[in-house]
C-alpha positions as CSV (number, residue, x, y, z in Angstrom):
1,L,22.4,21.3,-27.2
2,L,23.4,17.7,-26.3
3,V,24.1,16.8,-22.6
4,V,25.7,13.1,-22.5
5,E,26.3,11.2,-19.3
6,S,29.5,9.4,-19.8
7,G,29.3,8.0,-16.2
8,G,28.3,4.5,-17.6
9,G,30.9,2.7,-15.3
10,R,28.3,3.0,-12.9
11,N,25.9,1.4,-14.7
12,P,26.8,-1.3,-17.4
13,A,23.5,-1.4,-19.6
14,M,24.3,2.5,-20.1
15,S,27.5,2.1,-21.2
16,T,29.8,4.8,-22.8
17,T,29.1,2.6,-26.1
18,V,25.7,2.6,-26.0
19,T,25.7,6.4,-24.9
20,R,27.7,7.1,-28.2
21,D,25.4,5.6,-30.7
22,I,22.4,7.1,-29.1
23,A,24.0,10.4,-29.7
24,T,25.8,9.5,-33.2
25,R,21.8,8.6,-34.2
26,L,20.7,11.7,-33.0
27,V,23.3,13.8,-34.5
28,S,22.9,12.3,-37.8
29,N,19.0,12.8,-38.1
30,L,19.6,16.7,-37.8
31,R,18.2,18.7,-40.5
32,D,21.2,20.7,-42.7
33,G,21.7,23.8,-40.8
34,D,20.7,23.0,-37.2
35,R,23.3,24.1,-35.0
36,I,24.2,22.0,-32.2
37,A,26.7,22.0,-29.1
38,A,27.6,18.9,-26.5
39,I,28.4,18.8,-23.0
40,Q,29.6,15.2,-21.4
41,F,29.0,14.7,-17.7
42,G,31.0,11.8,-16.3
43,G,34.3,12.4,-13.9
44,R,34.2,16.0,-15.0
45,E,31.8,18.3,-16.9
46,E,33.5,18.8,-20.6
47,K,31.9,20.7,-23.4
48,I,33.4,18.5,-26.2
49,Q,31.9,20.3,-29.1
50,D,31.5,24.2,-29.7
51,W,28.6,25.5,-31.6
52,T,28.9,23.6,-35.4
53,V,26.2,23.5,-38.1
54,D,29.1,20.5,-38.7
55,R,27.1,17.1,-38.3
56,Q,30.4,15.2,-38.7
57,A,32.7,17.5,-36.2
58,V,30.4,16.5,-33.6
59,L,30.5,12.7,-34.8
60,R,33.8,12.9,-34.7
61,S,34.1,14.5,-31.1
62,L,31.2,11.8,-30.1
63,K,33.8,9.2,-31.1
64,W,37.1,10.6,-29.8
65,K,36.1,12.8,-27.0
66,L,33.5,11.0,-24.9
67,R,34.9,9.1,-21.9
68,S,33.9,6.7,-19.4
69,S,33.6,7.4,-15.7
70,N,32.1,6.3,-12.5
71,R,31.1,9.4,-11.4
72,S,28.0,12.0,-12.6
73,M,28.7,15.8,-12.6
74,L,24.9,16.6,-13.2
75,A,25.1,19.7,-11.5
76,R,28.1,21.5,-13.3
77,A,26.6,19.9,-16.7
78,L,23.4,21.4,-16.3
79,M,24.8,25.0,-14.9
80,S,27.0,25.0,-18.2
81,A,24.1,24.0,-20.2
82,A,21.7,26.9,-18.6
83,A,24.9,29.4,-20.0
84,E,25.3,27.7,-23.4
85,L,21.5,28.2,-23.6
86,Q,21.1,31.3,-22.8
87,E,23.5,32.6,-25.5
88,Q,21.2,30.9,-28.2
89,P,18.4,33.3,-29.8
90,P,15.0,32.6,-28.1
91,G,13.2,30.3,-29.4
92,A,16.0,28.0,-30.7
93,R,17.0,26.7,-27.6
94,H,17.0,23.2,-27.2
95,L,18.4,20.7,-24.6
96,V,18.9,17.0,-25.1
97,M,20.0,14.6,-22.2
98,I,21.7,11.2,-22.6
99,T,21.4,9.8,-19.2
100,D,20.6,6.2,-17.5
101,G,18.9,8.5,-14.9
102,T,20.7,7.5,-11.9
103,A,22.2,10.8,-11.9
104,W,18.8,12.5,-10.8
105,V,18.8,11.0,-7.3
106,F,21.0,14.2,-6.2
107,T,21.7,16.1,-2.9
108,S,23.9,18.6,-4.0
109,S,22.5,19.3,-7.6
110,V,19.2,21.2,-6.9
111,H,21.6,24.4,-8.0
112,G,22.2,22.9,-11.6
113,Y,18.2,22.4,-11.9
114,T,17.6,25.5,-10.8
115,A,19.8,27.6,-13.1
116,L,18.3,25.1,-15.8
117,A,15.1,26.3,-14.9
118,M,15.7,30.2,-15.1
119,V,17.0,29.9,-18.6
120,I,14.0,27.6,-19.5
121,F,10.7,29.4,-17.9
122,G,12.9,32.7,-17.2
């Protein structure tokens, strides 16, 4: 599961273009048959790609659906990620986050971290 911060408006060094380039490289290096879905979190948390083995579909979603914002919805994104991962078979769940790290300074995001920890650690 690819979880991408689209709040590049807060940090010019992590623009949406940079974020998209990093995500594109990651998706391009997946093996045939690898399933991937993508969630963006910025001004809103949004699933931009359902689970698929079609790398080209994911690349199109990253190109056309990833939007810049000045906010970060990290807690909501983590809760969505936890729900998405829970639906996947055990042993086949991976989470990749692309973020500049500024969203990690949080107050209300504790619920998102807790939800994600429950999926990862049981």
